[in-house]
C-alpha positions in Angstrom: 77.4 100.2 110.4 78.3 96.6 111.0 81.5 94.4 111.7 82.4 91.4 112.0 84.7 90.0 115.4 85.1 86.9 116.8 88.0 84.9 119.0 90.8 83.7 117.2 90.6 79.4 118.1 94.0 79.2 118.2 94.4 81.2 121.4 91.2 83.2 122.0 92.9 87.0 121.6 89.9 89.3 120.0 90.2 89.3 116.5 87.8 91.9 113.6 87.6 91.1 110.0 89.5 92.9 107.9 91.2 93.4 104.3 90.3 89.6 103.4 91.3 88.3 107.3 91.7 88.2 111.0 93.3 91.3 112.4 94.3 92.0 116.3 93.2 95.3 115.6 89.6 96.8 115.4 90.7 100.0 113.5 90.5 98.9 109.8 87.7 96.3 110.2 85.6 96.0 106.9 82.4 98.1 107.1 78.9 96.5 106.1 77.0 99.7 105.1 74.0 97.5 104.5 72.5 94.2 105.0 74.0 92.3 101.4 77.2 93.3 103.0 76.3 92.4 106.6 75.4 89.0 104.6 78.7 88.6 103.0 80.5 89.0 106.6 78.4 86.4 108.2 79.0 84.1 105.1 82.9 84.7 106.0 82.2 84.7 109.7 80.6 81.4 109.6 82.8 79.7 106.9 85.9 80.6 109.4 83.9 79.1 112.1 83.4 75.7 110.3 87.2 75.7 109.4 87.8 75.6 112.7 89.7 79.6 112.7 87.4 81.6 115.0 84.7 80.9 118.0 82.3 83.6 119.5 81.9 85.1 115.5 79.4 87.7 115.6 78.2 91.0 113.8 78.7 94.5 116.0 77.6 98.0 115.4 80.7 100.1 115.0 81.1 103.8 113.5 84.1 105.4 111.2 85.6 107.9 113.8 88.4 110.3 112.1 88.7 107.8 109.9 89.4 104.9 112.3 86.7 102.0 113.3 85.5 102.5 117.0 82.8 99.9 118.2 79.9 101.1 119.8 79.0 99.1 122.9 81.6 99.5 125.6 81.8 95.3 125.7 83.1 95.3 122.5 85.7 98.7 123.5 86.9 97.1 126.0 87.6 93.5 123.6 89.3 95.8 121.0 91.7 97.8 123.7 92.5 94.8 125.9 92.4 94.5 130.1 90.9 97.4 132.2 92.8 96.8 134.8 96.0 96.5 133.5 97.4 99.0 131.2 100.9 97.7 130.3 98.9 94.7 129.2 96.8 93.7 126.2 96.3 95.8 123.0 96.2 99.3 125.0 99.4 98.5 125.7 101.3 97.5 122.3 99.0 101.1 120.8 101.6 102.9 123.6 104.7 101.2 122.5 
């Protein structure tokens, strides 16, 4: 399965395409289960890139774990969680609150 990720151009925050927009958490990103769904997500990403909403648009591998979307690669897990040296900052701090 694949999900669409990018960085929001306004502030550089890692975002994922979910429910018709860009979400700051990966938990409920739209999953592409086949080539047609991947093509649809790629077209959405290309349109958002052309509109200067996001940069570094990519389809990445993900899985559904206990009903929550999780990236498979370490790099993407870090982008989803936030800084690895300051757990009081970033997305992991917001999840703990």
